[in-house]
TIMARTI-471734 format. One record per atom (N, C-alpha, C): x, z, y; residue in one letter. Coordinates in pm, whole numbers, plus 50000, padded with zeros to 5 digits. Layout:
BEGIN
XZYA;...
This chain:
BEGIN
337967747650750M;337847753450883M;339017762650909M;339457762951029T;340527772151064T;339957782851155T;340747793051175E;340277804551249E;341177807351367E;340627814151466S;341427818051581S;341257832951605S;342347839951610T;342307854151643T;343417857251743T;343717847851831A;344837849051924A;344767862052006A;343647864952066I;343427877752133I;342057882652090I;341807895252117D;340507900652078D;339467896552181D;338687886352148I;337697881252242I;336587891352271I;336507901752189R;335447911652210R;335597919252341R;336777918652402N;337007926152527N;336927917552652N;336637904852640I;336557895852756I;335197897852824I;335187901452952P;333897903653020P;333207890453056P;331877891153058F;331037880253107F;329787886453167F;328937878453227T;327837883753307T;326477879853251T;325577889653247T;324207887153203T;323457879253310T;322307874253275A;321497866553371A;321097874953492A;321027888253474D;320657896853586D;321867903353654D;323077898253627G;324247902453701G;325047914053645G;324727918853527Q;325477929953466Q;326687924653390Q;327817931653402E;329017927653326E;328967933953187E;329177925653085V;329177930152946V;330337923152874V;330487926452745S;331467919552662S;330917919152520S;331607911952434L;331177911152294L;331307924552223L;332067933752280A;332197947152220A;330837953952208A;329897950152294E;328557955852287E;327787951252164E;328317941152096Y;327697935651976Y;328537938951852Y;329317949651862E;330247953551757E;329597953251619E;330277946951524G;329807946651386G;328807935651356G;328367928251456Q;327377917851435Q;328027904151416Q;327267895151358V;327627880951353V;326987874651476V;327777867451556L;327277861651680L;327477846651681L;326467839351725L;326577825051745L;326537822551895L;327687819151953I;327797816652096I;327637801652118I;326727798052209V;326387783952230V;326317781052379V;326957770052422N;326747765452560N;325507756452558N;324547759752640V;323237753152635V;322947745852766V;321977736752759A;321507729452876A;320057725352853A;319257726252957S;317817723952947S;317407709352943S;318257700352990R;317877686253000R;318727677252911R;319117682252798C;320017675252707C;319227670152587C;319667659152530G;319027654052409G;319147663452291G;320077672952297L;320247682752190L;319447695552214L;318707696052324T;317947708052359T;316997712752249T;316447703952163P;315627709152053P;316367718751960P;317687719651971Q;318417729551892Q;318007743851928Q;317417745752047Y;316887758952081Y;315947763951971Y;315157755051914E;314197759051810E;314917764651688E;315987757951644Q;316727762951528Q;317487775851562Q;318007776751685L;318687789051726L;317717800851723L;316507798751773E;315507809451773E;315107813251631E;314997803351543Q;314647806251404Q;315747814451336Q;317007811151362L;318117819151308L;318027833551358L;317737835151488K;317607848551546K;316497856351477K;315357850051454K;314237856851389K;314557860351244K;315237851151176T;315537853251034T;316607863851013T;317687863151089Y;318847871651063Y;319057882851164Y;318327882651275G;318487892951377G;318367907151325G;317347909951242P;317207923651191P;318377928051101P;319167918651056R;320277921850965R;321647921751036R;321657920651169G;322927921551241G;323457908251291G;322577899351334F;322957886351386F;322337884451524F;323037877351612D;322437873851740D;322997860451788D;322207853851870V;322607841651939V;322857845552084V;323977840952139L;324297843452280L;324397829852347L;323467827152438A;323397813952503A;324017814652642A;324897804952670F;325547803852799F;325207790452860F;324257790252954P;323937777653022P;325147772153096P;325277759053094S;326357752553168S;325857739453225S;326187737053349N;325837724253410N;327067715053416N;328067718153336Q;329287710353340Q;329047695853298Q;328007693453219F;327667679753178F;326447674553254F;326117681453365L;325057677453459L;323687676353394L;323387685853304Q;322087685653236Q;321387699153236Q;321797708053324E;321177721253329E;320407722853459E;319357730653455L;318567733753573L;319417741453674L;319007741453800S;319867747153904S;319827762353911S;318677768453892S;318607783053909S;318457790253775S;318987802453771M;318857810553649M;317387813553620M;316587815853724D;315157818453701D;314497806553631D;314817794453676D;314257782453612D;314727781053468D;316007783953445I;316567783053309I;315867793053217I;315747805453261L;315127815853179L;313657812653150L;312957807753252E;311557804153232E;311437792553133E;312267782553148Y;312257771153056Y;312517775652913Y;313527784052894C;313867788552759C;312727796352694C;312087805052772S;311037813252713S;309727805652695S;309337797552793T;308037790852781T;308077778452693T;309187771152694T;309267758852616T;309677761452472T;310607770852451W;311167772952317W;310917786852261W;310317795852338G;310057809352289G;311317817352262G;312357814752340V;313657821052318V;313567836152339V;314057843652241T;314127858252251T;315577863252252T;316527854352226F;317927858552228F;318437858552373F;319537865752400P;320017866652537P;320557853352591P;320187850452715V;320707839052789V;321497844852906V;322777841552913F;323677847553011F;323797838753135F;324567843753232E;324797836453356E;325417822753328E;325047813153410K;325587799653397K;327107799953411K;327797792253325V;329257792153323V;329807777953318V;331087776753347R;331847764553320R;332507766753185R;332527756553102V;333087757952968V;334427750752952V;334787742453048N;336037734753044N;336757735753177N;338067733153173G;338847732153296G;339407745253346G;340057744553460K;340717756153519K;339747767253555K;338517763553590K;337527773553630K;336577777453516K;336957774153392A;336127777853277A;336047793153267A;334927797753218A;334747812153195A;335817816953098A;336377828753122P;337437833953033P;337047833952884P;335797837052854L;335377836952714L;335527822952654L;335127812852728F;335227799152677F;336667794152676F;337497798952769K;338917795352764K;339507799852630K;339087811452586E;339627816552459E;338947809952339E;337627808352344L;336917802252231L;337397788052203L;337717780552307T;338107766652287T;339487765052225T;340217775952207K;341477775552132K;341217774351982K;339977777251941T;339607776651799T;339497762151755T;340037759151639E;339937745751583E;338617744051508E;338107731851510D;336917728551432D;337327724851289D;336397720051209A;336667716651069A;337697705551055A;337857697351157D;338837686551154D;340187690551213D;340327703351248G;341587708151303G;341767705551451G;340667702051521R;340747699151664R;340267711151746R;341097715051841S;340707725551936S;340587719052073S;340487727252175G;340427721752311G;339027721052367G;338847712352462R;337627711252541R;336337711652458R;335317717752518V;333967716652464V;333547702152484V;333057695852378E;332717681652385E;331437678952463E;330457687752447W;329137685252504W;328337698052497W;327107697552542N;326197708852531N;325957712052384N;325667724752358F;325327729752225F;326507729652127F;327717731452180E;328847734452093E;328677748952050E;328987751651923K;328707764751866K;329987771551819K;330077784551849F;331197792851806F;330617804951732F;330897805851604L;330397816851523L;331467827651521L;331157839351578V;332097850451584V;331697860351475V;332617862651384L;332367871451270L;332717885751307L;332177895651235P;332407909651272P;333877913651282P;334767906951209D;336187910451215D;336907903151328D;336187895551411G;336777888651526G;337177874251501G;337117869651376R;337427855651348R;336347846751410R;336767834651448V;335847825151512V;335857812151433V;334667806651410K;334487793451348K;333817784651451K;334267772051460R;333767763051564R;333007751351502R;331867748251563F;331027737151517F;330647728551638F;330817715751623R;330577706351732R;329087704751762R;328757699251879P;327377698851927P;326347692551834P;326687681751767K;325677674851687K;325327682151558K;326167691851515M;325817699651397M;324677709151435M;323597708151360R;322437716751387R;322787731351358R;322217740451435P;322487754651411P;322077759351272P;321107752651211D;320667756751077D;321337748650966D;322447741950998D;323217734750897D;323677744650790D;323667740750663P;324067749950556P;325457756350576P;326397749150635Q;327727755050660Q;327627767250750Q;326817766250853I;326657777450947I;325867788650881I;324767785350817V;323907795350755V;324667803150648V;325457796250566E;326217803150462E;327207812950522E;327867809250631L;328787818550696L;328057830550757L;326907827950817I;326117839150872I;325767848750759I;325167843450653E;324717851950542E;325867859550478E;327017853250462A;328167859450396A;328787870650480A;328517870850610N;329157880550697N;328227890550763N;326947890250727L;326007899850784L;326347913950741L;326277923450832P;326607937350796P;325517944150712P;324277939550724N;323167945950651N;322617936850543N;
C-alpha cells in the first residue's frame, strides 16, 4: 500500500447533515474510516460491518465518517430519508454527512484530495463505486481500499488496531 500526505486533509472543510461546517481536525488523534455510501447499492450491507467497527473500536479512538453520494445513481434524494434509512435499517450510530460528489470537477474538496491516494495496486484517481474506503491515520497518512473490500477485512482491521491511540 502506498500513502498520500500531499496536503493536510485535516483542514479541508465539509458539511454535516444538519448544515454545520466541520473538518477532520475535529477528530484529531483518531483513526477514521471515510466511506462514500449509498442506500440502494448492492454493497449497502457493508453498513453492518461499518457499524460493528464503530462499536468495537469507537471507545478506543476510531470513527466511521459516511458521505452519501448519488454520483452512481443509487442514493435516496433527501438527507432526511438517508438518515432515517441508515438508522432504522442498519442501526448506524456513526456520523453521516451532507451528500457529496466524489468524482469530477464538482467533487467535494475532501474527496478531490483523498482520491490522490493510491490503492494496494498503485492506482489512484476516481472513486470506482459506492463504499470506497479511505482510512485516515492519526498522523495524516491515508490508506485506500476499493469498494468490494469489506470494512472488516483483516487488512483494514489490522491497520485500525495498529494505529488506535488508546
